[in-house]
C-alpha positions as CSV (number, residue, x, y, z in Angstrom):
1,M,-20.4,-22.2,-34.4
2,I,-23.9,-22.1,-32.8
3,V,-25.2,-25.3,-31.4
4,M,-28.9,-25.7,-31.1
5,N,-29.7,-27.9,-28.1
6,I,-32.6,-29.9,-29.5
7,P,-32.9,-33.7,-30.2
8,A,-31.3,-34.8,-33.5
9,L,-28.7,-36.9,-35.0
10,G,-27.2,-34.4,-37.4
11,F,-27.9,-32.7,-40.6
12,N,-27.6,-34.5,-43.9
13,K,-28.8,-33.9,-47.5
14,K,-31.8,-36.0,-46.9
15,S,-33.1,-33.8,-44.0
16,G,-35.9,-31.6,-45.0
17,V,-34.4,-28.3,-43.9
18,E,-36.0,-24.8,-44.0
19,I,-34.7,-21.6,-42.7
20,K,-36.7,-18.4,-42.0
21,V,-35.5,-15.1,-40.7
22,T,-38.0,-12.8,-39.1
23,S,-36.5,-9.5,-37.8
24,H,-33.3,-10.8,-36.2
25,V,-34.3,-14.3,-35.3
26,L,-33.2,-17.2,-37.4
27,T,-35.5,-20.2,-37.3
28,V,-34.2,-23.5,-38.5
29,A,-36.7,-26.3,-39.0
30,A,-35.8,-29.9,-40.1
31,S,-37.4,-33.2,-40.4
32,E,-35.3,-36.2,-39.4
33,I,-36.3,-39.6,-40.7
34,T,-35.4,-42.4,-38.2
35,P,-36.3,-46.1,-38.2
36,D,-38.9,-45.4,-35.6
37,V,-40.8,-42.4,-36.6
38,P,-40.1,-39.1,-38.4
39,K,-39.3,-36.2,-36.1
40,A,-39.9,-32.5,-36.7
41,L,-37.3,-30.3,-35.1
42,T,-37.1,-26.6,-34.7
43,G,-34.4,-24.4,-33.3
44,Y,-34.0,-20.6,-33.0
45,V,-31.0,-18.4,-33.0
46,D,-31.1,-14.7,-32.0
47,I,-28.9,-12.7,-34.3
48,P,-27.8,-9.4,-32.7
49,K,-29.7,-6.5,-34.3
50,D,-26.6,-4.3,-34.4
51,I,-24.9,-6.6,-37.0
52,F,-27.7,-8.1,-38.9
53,Y,-30.0,-6.7,-41.6
54,Y,-31.8,-7.6,-44.8
55,A,-33.4,-11.0,-43.9
56,K,-34.3,-11.8,-47.5
57,R,-30.6,-12.2,-48.4
58,V,-30.0,-15.1,-46.0
59,T,-28.8,-18.3,-47.7
60,W,-27.7,-21.7,-46.5
61,D,-26.0,-24.8,-47.6
62,F,-24.5,-28.0,-46.2
63,A,-20.9,-28.1,-45.0
64,D,-20.0,-31.6,-43.8
65,E,-22.4,-32.3,-40.9
66,Y,-23.1,-28.6,-40.4
67,L,-25.6,-26.3,-41.9
68,R,-23.8,-23.1,-43.0
69,V,-25.9,-20.0,-42.8
70,T,-24.7,-16.9,-44.6
71,F,-26.3,-13.5,-44.0
72,P,-25.5,-9.8,-44.6
73,L,-23.7,-7.9,-41.8
74,G,-23.3,-4.2,-41.2
75,T,-25.6,-1.7,-42.8
76,P,-26.7,-1.1,-46.4
77,N,-23.7,1.2,-46.9
78,T,-21.1,-1.2,-45.3
79,M,-22.4,-4.6,-46.2
80,V,-20.2,-7.7,-45.7
81,Q,-21.1,-11.3,-45.6
82,G,-20.9,-13.4,-42.5
83,S,-21.4,-17.1,-41.9
84,F,-21.9,-19.3,-39.0
85,Y,-22.4,-23.0,-38.6
86,V,-25.3,-24.7,-37.0
87,K,-25.2,-28.3,-35.9
88,W,-27.9,-30.1,-34.0
89,A,-26.6,-31.1,-30.6
90,A,-26.4,-34.8,-29.9
91,Y,-29.4,-36.0,-27.8
92,E,-29.1,-38.4,-25.0
93,E,-32.0,-40.0,-23.1
94,P,-32.0,-39.0,-19.4
95,T,-30.5,-41.6,-17.2
96,I,-32.8,-42.7,-14.3
97,I,-30.9,-43.6,-11.2
């Protein structure tokens, strides 16, 4: 599991989620609707170049509170599917002492 350390309460089906892969960097963007104000959130995951290829075949779906991202691993001749889970890290306001 990869945890993105950005403010959020968690993924859900109401979140506006988009993923984009450029080269070997996965970008996850989501909008979180809160009682106060909508928040736009973005996180980045660096996928090692030696295991990742073919960005257009990346897919995602929801798995409980997680976003499951599935992508091709290996090379065009030895392709397998790999998945990892992304969950927004819980955000806590800093405590002023």
